[in-house]
C-alpha positions as CSV (number, residue, x, y, z in Angstrom):
1,M,258.1,-63.0,221.5
2,T,259.2,-65.6,218.8
3,A,257.4,-68.5,217.9
4,I,259.9,-70.3,219.8
5,D,258.9,-68.3,222.9
6,R,255.4,-69.0,222.4
7,Y,255.7,-72.8,221.8
8,L,258.1,-73.2,225.1
9,A,255.2,-71.2,227.0
10,E,252.5,-73.5,226.1
11,L,254.9,-76.5,226.5
12,E,255.8,-75.3,229.9
13,S,251.9,-75.0,230.6
14,R,251.3,-78.6,229.9
15,L,254.3,-79.8,231.8
16,R,253.5,-82.0,235.1
17,V,257.1,-82.4,236.2
18,G,259.4,-81.6,238.9
19,G,261.2,-77.8,239.0
20,R,264.4,-79.4,237.7
21,D,263.1,-81.5,235.1
22,R,261.0,-78.6,233.9
23,K,264.2,-76.6,233.3
24,R,266.0,-79.4,231.9
25,I,263.2,-80.2,229.4
26,L,262.6,-76.5,228.2
27,A,266.3,-76.0,228.1
28,E,266.7,-79.3,226.0
29,V,263.9,-78.3,223.7
30,R,264.9,-74.8,223.0
31,D,268.5,-75.9,221.9
32,H,267.1,-78.5,219.6
33,L,264.6,-75.8,218.0
34,D,267.5,-73.1,218.0
35,D,269.9,-75.8,216.0
36,A,266.6,-76.7,213.6
37,T,266.3,-72.9,213.1
38,S,270.1,-72.5,212.5
39,G,270.2,-75.2,210.3
40,R,267.5,-74.1,208.0
41,E,268.8,-70.5,207.9
42,R,272.0,-72.0,206.5
43,A,270.1,-73.6,203.5
44,L,269.1,-70.0,202.9
45,E,265.7,-69.9,204.3
46,H,264.4,-66.7,205.6
47,H,264.5,-66.3,209.8
48,E,260.8,-66.0,210.5
49,H,260.1,-69.1,208.1
50,A,263.4,-71.2,209.7
51,I,261.4,-70.5,213.1
52,A,258.2,-71.8,212.0
53,D,259.4,-74.9,209.9
54,A,261.6,-75.9,213.0
55,V,258.7,-75.3,215.4
56,D,256.0,-77.4,213.1
57,A,258.5,-80.1,212.6
58,F,259.2,-80.6,216.2
59,G,255.7,-81.6,217.0
60,S,252.8,-80.2,219.0
61,P,253.5,-79.3,222.4
62,S,250.4,-81.4,223.7
63,A,252.2,-84.4,222.2
64,I,255.6,-83.2,223.5
65,A,254.2,-82.4,226.7
66,T,252.3,-86.0,227.3
67,Q,255.7,-87.7,226.6
68,F,257.9,-86.1,229.0
69,N,254.8,-86.4,231.8
70,A,254.7,-90.0,230.9
71,E,258.3,-90.7,231.2
72,A,258.4,-88.4,234.2
73,G,255.5,-90.5,235.8
74,S,257.1,-93.8,235.1
75,R,260.1,-92.6,237.0
76,A,257.8,-91.6,239.9
77,M,256.2,-94.8,240.0
78,R,259.4,-96.9,240.1
79,R,260.3,-94.6,243.3
80,A,257.2,-95.5,245.2
81,P,257.7,-99.0,246.1
82,F,261.3,-97.8,247.2
83,V,259.6,-94.9,249.3
84,A,257.4,-97.6,251.0
85,F,260.1,-100.1,251.5
86,T,262.7,-97.5,253.2
87,A,259.9,-96.5,255.7
88,G,259.3,-99.9,256.7
89,I,263.1,-100.5,257.3
90,A,263.0,-97.1,259.4
91,V,259.8,-98.3,261.4
92,F,261.2,-101.6,262.2
93,A,264.4,-100.4,262.8
94,G,263.5,-97.9,265.3
95,L,261.6,-100.5,267.0
96,L,264.3,-102.6,267.3
97,L,266.5,-100.1,268.6
98,A,264.0,-99.0,271.4
99,G,263.0,-102.3,272.3
100,R,266.1,-104.3,272.4
101,T,268.1,-101.9,274.6
102,Q,265.3,-102.1,277.3
103,Q,266.1,-104.0,280.2
104,R,263.9,-107.0,280.5
105,P,262.0,-108.0,283.9
106,A,263.2,-111.0,285.7
107,V,259.9,-112.1,286.0
108,P,257.6,-112.3,283.3
109,M,254.7,-110.0,283.7
110,N,251.3,-110.1,281.9
111,A,251.0,-106.7,279.6
112,P,248.1,-104.4,280.5
113,L,245.3,-104.0,278.0
114,A,246.1,-100.9,276.7
115,T,249.5,-101.8,275.8
116,Q,248.2,-105.1,274.1
117,V,246.1,-103.2,272.2
118,A,248.4,-100.6,271.0
119,F,251.0,-103.4,270.3
120,F,248.3,-105.5,268.0
121,V,247.0,-102.4,266.3
122,A,250.7,-101.5,265.2
123,V,251.2,-105.1,264.3
124,L,248.2,-105.3,261.9
125,A,249.2,-102.0,260.4
126,F,252.3,-103.2,259.7
127,Q,251.1,-106.4,258.0
128,V,248.7,-104.2,255.8
129,A,251.7,-102.1,254.9
130,V,254.0,-105.1,254.0
131,V,251.3,-106.8,251.6
132,A,250.4,-103.0,249.8
133,G,254.1,-102.4,249.7
134,F,254.3,-105.9,247.6
135,C,251.5,-105.3,245.6
136,A,253.2,-102.2,244.7
137,A,256.7,-103.6,244.0
138,S,255.2,-106.6,241.9
139,R,253.4,-104.2,239.7
140,A,256.2,-101.9,239.2
141,L,258.5,-104.7,238.4
142,A,256.4,-106.2,236.1
143,L,255.8,-102.9,234.1
144,W,259.3,-101.6,234.6
145,R,260.1,-99.7,231.4
146,S,257.0,-98.0,230.7
147,P,253.5,-98.9,232.2
148,A,250.5,-97.7,231.3
149,A,248.7,-94.4,233.2
150,R,246.4,-97.1,235.1
151,D,249.3,-99.1,236.3
152,R,251.5,-95.8,237.4
153,Q,248.4,-94.7,239.2
154,F,247.7,-98.1,241.0
155,V,251.1,-98.4,242.3
156,R,251.0,-94.8,243.7
157,R,247.9,-96.1,245.3
158,C,249.4,-99.0,246.7
159,A,252.6,-97.1,248.1
160,T,250.1,-94.7,249.9
161,I,248.1,-97.5,251.6
162,S,251.5,-98.7,252.7
163,T,252.9,-95.7,254.0
164,G,249.7,-94.5,255.7
165,A,249.8,-98.4,257.5
166,L,253.4,-97.6,258.4
167,G,252.2,-94.4,260.0
168,V,249.4,-96.2,262.1
169,A,252.3,-98.8,263.0
170,A,255.0,-96.2,264.0
171,A,252.3,-94.5,266.1
172,G,251.1,-97.9,267.9
173,W,254.5,-99.0,268.8
174,A,255.4,-95.7,269.8
175,I,252.9,-95.6,272.2
176,T,253.7,-99.2,273.3
177,L,257.1,-98.1,274.1
178,V,255.7,-95.6,276.2
179,L,253.4,-97.6,278.1
180,A,256.1,-100.2,278.4
181,F,258.4,-97.7,280.1
182,N,256.1,-98.4,283.3
183,R,257.0,-102.0,283.5
184,V,260.7,-101.9,283.0
185,Q,262.9,-101.3,286.1
186,H,265.4,-99.1,284.7
187,P,263.8,-98.1,281.6
188,N,266.5,-96.4,278.7
189,S,263.8,-93.5,278.1
190,A,266.4,-91.5,276.0
191,V,267.1,-94.3,273.5
192,G,263.4,-95.7,273.6
193,L,262.2,-92.1,272.6
194,F,264.6,-91.7,270.1
195,G,263.5,-95.1,268.6
196,A,259.9,-93.9,268.6
197,A,260.7,-90.4,266.9
198,F,262.8,-92.2,264.5
199,M,259.8,-94.5,263.4
200,I,257.3,-91.5,263.3
201,G,259.7,-89.3,261.3
202,G,260.4,-92.1,258.9
203,A,257.0,-93.0,258.4
204,G,255.8,-89.6,258.2
205,A,258.6,-88.5,255.7
206,A,257.3,-91.7,253.4
207,I,253.7,-90.3,253.8
208,V,254.8,-87.0,252.7
209,A,257.1,-88.2,249.7
210,T,254.4,-90.7,248.7
211,Y,252.0,-87.8,248.4
212,R,254.1,-85.8,246.3
213,L,254.9,-88.4,243.7
214,R,253.6,-87.4,240.0
215,V,252.6,-90.2,238.3
216,N,250.5,-88.2,235.9
217,P,247.6,-90.5,235.3
218,S,246.3,-88.1,232.6
219,D,249.2,-88.8,230.3
220,D,249.8,-92.1,228.5
221,L,251.9,-93.3,225.5
222,S,249.9,-95.3,223.0
223,D,253.0,-97.5,222.3
224,A,253.4,-98.4,226.2
225,Y,256.0,-101.1,226.7
226,V,254.4,-104.3,228.8
227,D,257.7,-106.5,230.0
228,T,257.0,-110.1,230.0
229,N,260.1,-111.0,231.8
230,V,259.0,-114.4,233.6
231,V,261.3,-113.2,236.8
232,L,259.8,-109.9,237.2
233,G,256.4,-111.1,236.8
234,L,256.6,-113.6,239.4
235,G,255.0,-111.1,242.2
236,E,252.1,-110.4,239.6
237,N,251.5,-114.1,238.9
238,L,251.2,-114.6,242.6
239,I,248.8,-111.8,243.1
240,G,246.8,-113.4,240.0
241,F,246.5,-116.7,241.8
242,V,245.1,-114.9,244.9
243,R,242.6,-112.9,242.7
244,N,241.7,-116.2,241.2
245,H,240.9,-117.7,244.6
246,P,240.0,-115.3,246.7
247,A,238.4,-117.1,249.6
248,A,240.8,-119.8,250.2
249,S,243.8,-117.3,250.0
250,C,242.0,-115.1,252.4
251,L,241.1,-118.1,255.0
252,T,244.7,-119.2,254.8
253,A,246.3,-116.1,255.5
254,A,243.7,-115.6,258.4
255,A,244.8,-119.0,259.7
256,L,248.5,-118.7,259.4
257,S,248.7,-115.2,261.1
258,A,246.6,-116.1,264.3
259,W,249.0,-118.2,265.9
260,P,251.9,-115.8,265.7
261,A,249.4,-113.0,267.1
262,M,248.7,-115.4,269.7
263,A,252.4,-116.3,270.6
264,H,253.4,-112.3,271.1
265,A,250.1,-111.7,273.4
266,E,252.6,-112.2,276.4
267,T,249.4,-113.9,278.3
268,T,248.3,-117.2,278.9
269,F,246.8,-119.3,276.2
270,T,243.2,-118.4,277.5
271,G,244.3,-114.8,277.3
272,A,246.1,-115.0,273.9
273,L,243.1,-116.7,272.2
274,P,241.0,-113.5,271.5
275,W,243.9,-111.7,270.1
276,G,244.5,-114.7,267.3
277,L,240.8,-114.5,266.6
278,I,241.1,-110.5,266.4
279,Q,244.1,-111.1,264.1
280,A,242.5,-113.6,261.9
281,A,239.1,-111.3,261.8
282,T,241.0,-108.4,260.7
283,V,242.9,-110.2,258.0
284,V,239.5,-111.1,256.6
285,L,238.0,-107.5,257.0
286,A,241.3,-106.0,255.6
287,F,241.1,-108.2,252.5
288,A,237.7,-107.2,252.0
289,V,237.9,-103.6,252.5
290,L,241.6,-103.1,250.5
291,G,241.9,-106.3,248.5
292,P,240.0,-104.4,245.6
293,E,242.0,-101.3,246.0
294,L,245.2,-103.5,246.0
295,G,244.1,-105.6,243.3
296,L,244.2,-108.7,245.3
297,C,240.3,-109.3,244.7
298,T,237.9,-108.3,241.8
299,P,235.4,-105.6,243.4
300,R,231.9,-106.7,243.1
301,T,229.5,-104.7,240.5
302,A,225.8,-104.2,240.5
């Protein structure tokens, strides 16, 4: 085994990238070292000395691996919001496909309690997914070129929360569709089941894809670039405002979300009022629990 082989073996053991990227990196490094060795041999340098000098000049495997790992982590971070966004579109499209194709009853009927609970759980989970996805996208856009390790990890965490919430939303809406079949005179069961499967499949695929993203938080570059573009930083500026005014932002969001929740309750105003209160209370609870994880508020310290 030559010095180049030993160098490549150590480099490979330190790389935390996908299989295709791993092969490409190792091939590029070997080509570079071979070319450097050939150049030194043409300068009448001994073969073994030429290899050793080429390896020493290239840099340590640890430093090179850190650079490649950080670059791969940045690419993975940029994919995370797109994965969450695509899953959100799939879940919403499946819901529209299954719901719009069903024949509505001629006389409006109050939905059973189980249907209302499943629907509202799905709506609340979808709202969490939207907020978490927005947090992921805003940080990824603001630090698009070379984000630090903590930012890559933050984006992946937000995307994981978003896709997980989409999974809950897909399951809740699928249950709602199944329960709603009993209220439809001539249900289109095939399309309904296809829409439910499309929602769950899209959310499940996104959860797996997000879990497999390698943002490599242990690897970082000392000269990480911070993008100060005004347009790309609008989302982070909005989140910064929420972080500086958490109580006002949370209460405003809770109040604004209560009325739409009541309007979709499919019952009387008195019957819808508890759902509006549940919606507002859930917003406050979600903000308290997930706010620190999503960067919307500063966690309390002892």
